[in-house]
C-alpha positions in Angstrom: 37.0 20.9 -23.0 40.6 21.0 -24.1 41.5 18.3 -21.6 38.9 15.9 -23.0 39.9 16.6 -26.6 43.6 16.0 -25.8 42.7 12.8 -24.0 40.8 11.5 -27.0 43.6 12.4 -29.4 46.0 10.5 -27.2 43.9 7.4 -26.6 43.1 6.5 -30.2 46.7 6.2 -31.4 47.7 4.4 -28.2 44.9 1.8 -28.7 46.4 1.0 -32.1 49.9 0.8 -30.7 48.7 -1.6 -28.0 47.5 -4.0 -30.7 49.2 -7.3 -30.0 51.9 -8.3 -32.5 50.5 -11.8 -32.5 47.4 -10.7 -34.5 49.0 -11.1 -37.9 50.3 -14.6 -36.8 46.8 -15.5 -35.6 45.3 -14.3 -38.9 47.7 -16.5 -40.8 46.9 -19.5 -38.7 43.2 -18.9 -39.2 43.8 -18.8 -43.0 45.6 -22.1 -42.9 42.8 -23.6 -40.8 40.3 -22.3 -43.3 42.1 -23.9 -46.3 42.5 -27.2 -44.3 38.8 -27.2 -43.5 37.8 -26.6 -47.1 40.0 -29.4 -48.4 38.8 -31.8 -45.7 35.2 -31.2 -46.8 35.9 -32.4 -50.3 34.8 -36.0 -50.6 35.4 -38.6 -53.4 33.1 -36.7 -55.7 35.2 -33.5 -55.4 34.1 -30.6 -57.7 36.4 -29.1 -60.2 39.7 -27.6 -59.1 38.6 -24.1 -60.0 35.7 -24.5 -57.6 38.0 -25.6 -54.8 40.4 -22.8 -55.6 37.6 -20.3 -55.4 36.6 -21.6 -52.0 40.2 -21.4 -50.7 40.4 -17.8 -51.9 37.2 -17.0 -50.1 38.5 -18.8 -47.0 41.6 -16.6 -47.0 39.6 -13.5 -47.7 37.5 -14.2 -44.6 40.5 -14.6 -42.3 43.7 -12.8 -43.5 42.2 -9.2 -43.4 42.2 -9.5 -39.7 45.9 -8.6 -39.9 45.3 -5.2 -41.5 46.4 -2.3 -39.3 43.1 -0.5 -39.2 40.0 -2.2 -37.7 37.5 -0.9 -40.3 39.1 -2.2 -43.5 39.7 -5.6 -42.0 36.2 -5.9 -40.6 34.5 -4.8 -43.9 36.7 -7.2 -46.0 35.9 -10.2 -43.6 32.2 -9.4 -43.6 32.1 -9.1 -47.4 33.9 -12.4 -47.8 31.6 -14.1 -45.3 28.4 -12.9 -46.9 29.7 -13.9 -50.4 30.6 -17.4 -49.1 27.2 -17.9 -47.5 25.2 -16.4 -50.4 27.0 -18.1 -53.2 28.2 -21.4 -51.7 26.1 -21.7 -48.6 29.3 -22.4 -46.6 31.6 -20.5 -44.2 34.5 -22.1 -42.4 34.8 -22.1 -38.6 38.0 -20.1 -38.9 36.1 -17.5 -40.9 33.5 -17.3 -38.1 36.2 -16.8 -35.5 37.8 -14.1 -37.6 34.4 -12.4 -38.1 33.8 -12.3 -34.3 37.4 -11.1 -33.6 37.1 -8.3 -36.2 33.7 -7.3 -34.7 35.1 -7.1 -31.2 38.1 -5.0 -32.5 35.9 -2.7 -34.4 33.7 -2.1 -31.4 36.7 -1.4 -29.2 38.6 0.9 -31.5 36.0 2.5 -33.8 32.7 4.4 -33.6 29.8 2.5 -32.1 27.3 3.1 -35.0 29.7 1.7 -37.6 30.5 -1.3 -35.4 26.8 -2.1 -34.8 26.1 -1.9 -38.6 28.6 -4.7 -39.1 26.1 -7.4 -38.1 23.3 -6.1 -40.4 24.4 -8.0 -43.5 24.1 -11.4 -41.7 20.7 -10.4 -40.4 19.5 -9.4 -43.9 20.8 -12.6 -45.3 19.1 -14.7 -42.6 15.7 -12.9 -43.1 15.8 -12.9 -46.9 16.5 -16.6 -47.3 13.5 -17.6 -45.2 13.4 -20.9 -43.3 16.1 -22.2 -45.7 18.6 -19.5 -44.6 22.0 -20.9 -43.6 22.3 -21.7 -39.9 25.7 -20.0 -39.8 24.1 -16.7 -41.0 21.5 -16.9 -38.2 24.2 -17.6 -35.7 26.4 -14.7 -36.8 23.4 -12.4 -36.9 23.2 -12.9 -33.2 26.9 -13.3 -32.2 28.3 -10.3 -34.2 26.3 -7.7 -32.1 27.4 -9.5 -29.0 31.1 -9.3 -30.0 30.6 -5.6 -31.0 29.0 -4.9 -27.6 31.9 -6.5 -25.8 34.3 -4.3 -27.7 32.3 -1.2 -27.0 32.2 -2.1 -23.3 36.0 -2.5 -23.2 36.4 0.9 -25.0 34.1 2.6 -22.5 36.0 1.0 -19.6 39.4 2.1 -21.1 38.1 5.7 -21.7 36.9 5.8 -18.1 40.3 4.8 -16.8 42.0 7.4 -19.0 39.5 10.0 -18.0 40.1 9.2 -14.3 43.9 9.4 -14.9 43.5 12.9 -16.5 41.2 14.0 -13.6 43.7 12.7 -11.0 46.5 14.6 -12.7 44.4 17.7 -12.8 43.5 17.4 -9.1 47.2 16.9 -8.3 48.2 20.0 -10.2 45.5 22.0 -8.5 46.6 20.8 -5.1 50.2 21.7 -5.8 49.1 25.1 -7.1 47.1 25.7 -4.0 50.0 24.7 -1.8 52.3 27.0 -3.6 49.8 29.8 -3.2 49.5 29.1 0.5 53.2 29.1 0.9 53.4 32.4 -0.9 50.7 33.8 1.4 52.6 32.7 4.5 55.8 34.1 3.1 54.1 37.5 2.6 52.7 37.5 6.1 56.1 36.7 7.6 57.7 39.4 5.5 55.2 42.1 6.0 54.3 41.5 9.6 56.7 39.4 11.6 59.9 40.6 9.9 58.8 44.2 10.2 58.3 43.9 14.0 61.6 42.1 14.5 63.4 44.8 12.6 61.7 47.4 14.8 62.9 45.6 17.9 66.5 45.6 16.5 66.3 49.3 15.7 64.8 50.3 19.1 67.3 48.2 21.0 70.2 49.9 19.2 68.6 53.3 19.5 68.0 52.9 23.3 71.6 51.8 23.8 73.0 54.9 22.0 70.6 57.6 23.2 70.0 56.8 26.9 72.7 58.7 28.8 74.6 57.2 31.7 73.3 53.7 31.0 75.1 51.0 33.0 77.4 48.8 31.1 75.3 45.8 31.9 72.2 47.4 30.5 74.0 48.5 27.3 75.3 45.0 26.9 71.8 43.5 27.2 70.4 46.0 24.7 73.2 45.1 22.3 72.4 41.4 22.8 68.8 42.1 22.0 69.7 43.9 18.8 72.1 41.0 17.7 69.4 38.4 18.5 66.8 40.3 16.5 69.2 40.6 13.5 70.0 36.9 13.7 66.2 36.2 13.7 65.8 38.4 10.6 68.6 36.4 8.9 66.9 33.1 9.7 63.5 34.4 8.5 65.0 35.5 5.2 66.3 31.9 4.7 62.8 30.6 5.6 61.2 33.0 3.1 63.6 31.8 0.4 62.3 28.3 1.0 58.6 29.3 1.1 58.5 31.5 -1.9 58.7 29.7 -5.2 59.7 33.0 -6.9 62.3 33.9 -4.3 65.4 35.4 -5.9 67.7 33.9 -3.2 71.2 33.0 -4.2 72.2 29.4 -3.5 75.3 30.7 -1.8 73.1 32.5 0.8 71.5 29.2 2.0 73.2 27.3 4.8 72.7 23.8 6.2 70.2 23.5 9.1 71.9 23.6 12.5 72.6 20.4 14.4 74.4 19.2 17.5 77.7 20.7 16.4 76.3 24.1 16.8 75.1 23.6 20.4 78.3 25.1 21.9 77.7 28.3 19.9 74.1 28.3 21.1 75.1 27.9 24.8 77.8 30.5 24.5 75.3 33.0 23.1 72.9 32.2 25.9 75.7 32.6 28.5 76.6 36.0 27.0 73.0 37.2 27.0 72.0 36.1 30.5 75.3 36.1 32.3 74.2 32.8 34.0 76.0 29.5 34.1 75.3 27.2 31.1 76.9 23.8 30.8 76.9 21.1 28.1 77.2 17.6 29.5 77.8 14.5 27.3 77.2 11.0 28.3 77.7 7.8 26.3 79.5 7.4 22.9 78.4 10.1 20.4 77.2 8.7 17.1 76.1 10.4 13.9 72.4 11.1 13.8 69.9 11.7 11.0 69.8 15.4 10.1 66.2 15.6 11.1 66.9 14.3 14.5 69.8 16.7 15.0 67.7 19.6 13.9 64.9 18.6 16.3 67.4 18.3 19.2 68.9 21.7 18.4 65.6 23.5 18.2 64.4 21.9 21.4 67.5 23.1 23.2 67.1 26.5 21.6 63.5 26.8 22.8 64.3 25.4 26.2 67.0 28.1 26.7 64.5 30.8 25.6 61.9 29.3 27.9 64.4 29.5 30.8 65.4 33.1 30.1 61.7 34.1 30.0 60.5 32.3 33.1 63.6 31.9 35.2 65.9 34.8 34.4 69.4 34.4 35.9 68.9 30.6 36.5 71.8 28.3 35.6 71.0 25.8 32.9 72.4 22.3 32.2 72.0 20.7 28.8 72.8 17.0 28.9 73.0 14.7 25.9 73.0 11.0 26.7 73.7 8.7 23.7 72.2 5.2 24.0 72.1 2.2 21.7 69.0 3.4 19.8 67.9 6.6 21.5 69.3 10.0 22.3 68.1 11.3 25.7 68.1 15.1 25.9 67.7 16.9 29.2 67.6 20.6 29.8 67.2 21.7 33.5 67.5 24.9 35.3 67.5 25.9 39.0 64.6 28.3 38.7 61.2 28.1 40.4 60.3 24.8 38.7 56.7 23.8 39.2 55.9 27.2 40.8 56.6 28.8 37.4 53.6 29.3 35.1 55.7 28.4 32.0 53.9 25.1 31.4 50.6 26.8 31.0 51.5 29.7 28.7 52.7 30.2 25.2 53.4 27.7 22.4 57.1 26.9 23.2 56.4 23.6 25.1 53.8 22.5 22.5 56.3 23.3 19.7 59.0 21.2 21.4 56.6 18.3 21.7 55.6 18.6 18.1 59.3 18.6 17.0 60.0 15.5 19.1 56.9 13.7 17.8 57.8 14.6 14.2 61.0 12.5 14.3 59.3 9.6 16.3 60.4 10.8 19.8 58.7 11.9 23.0 59.0 14.9 25.3 57.9 15.5 28.9 58.2 18.6 31.1 57.9 19.3 34.8 59.7 19.8 38.0 63.1 18.2 38.3 64.1 15.8 41.1 66.4 18.5 42.6 64.0 21.3 41.9 63.9 23.7 39.0 62.3 23.0 35.7 63.1 19.9 33.6 62.6 19.3 29.9 63.4 15.7 28.8 63.2 14.5 25.2 63.8 11.0 24.0 64.7 10.9 20.2 65.5 7.9 18.0 69.0 7.8 16.7 67.6 6.9 13.3 70.5 5.0 11.8 73.8 3.6 12.9 76.9 4.7 11.0 80.4 3.2 11.1 
């Protein structure tokens, strides 16, 4: 209810502001045309000058009020002058008729419908009261004024419908945005209450096991320490994600860091090498060029998931990560010397599907399978995006 009332209060002033500035000029031209027509009608036997002056004044009264700022005063003044001209002098100029129709249209477009419809009644009464001798112009205006009013009303209805649709679209957009914010907040709560809780338990249990199990081999203690470090790093990444998802997050801007890219691949490979103890190499081919941040992030996440995939399904296998820069494409290959096609990795989990989705999101492709020399191969082709000097 409040939306409709606000819309009406906004529409009516705007309709007056949208009135063309040429209306006063048109009213003045119609007044000049009315005077010229009245003078042209006077023949050799011209009546007295006072009579002609009165006709000229009525001609101006039937045209110039069209320039008034409000539609109702101008329409009433023009109608009164037209009725007086027809009743007293049996004459109305063509310019006066045009002004009457324009005022009727404007009143129907910008004022209430009953008042606009009543504007044509005086001409109908004049035509009926005069009988067969009624002026032809009165009969004509009795039919044309309602038509002009109806055209104005139709334009107003159309304008109101457009404004109402705009209000509805704005309301729907606000509702969708509010729903999206609520969904993001719900996801943030789920991540915080469920996933983050379990990751923190992993970190605590790994650290506890390392410190409480007696006579643990150094390699085992190192693995447990790496598990704890990885869990804590995951918690840090999740906190950053929560800061993005939650509209009411109280995260300091200084706590947010840029998304990782190809420059962080060495750190990622060093971390994987320290955790697994297996050989991990980074091979570059072609001339490196700057990439779009989205493409760099996709490449980093694909390598990260591929290393996790290799640790899970081929523990201890050596991994090669190769970046081949082309003219318009980046070819990314991650291959290990594990069991390859004999591994069930391609049929389980969401890691491979997630890598395909990341590649597709930036306009690339990804395929997986057994490598030519055995092992498992992940090959992604990503667009470079833009060339920089």
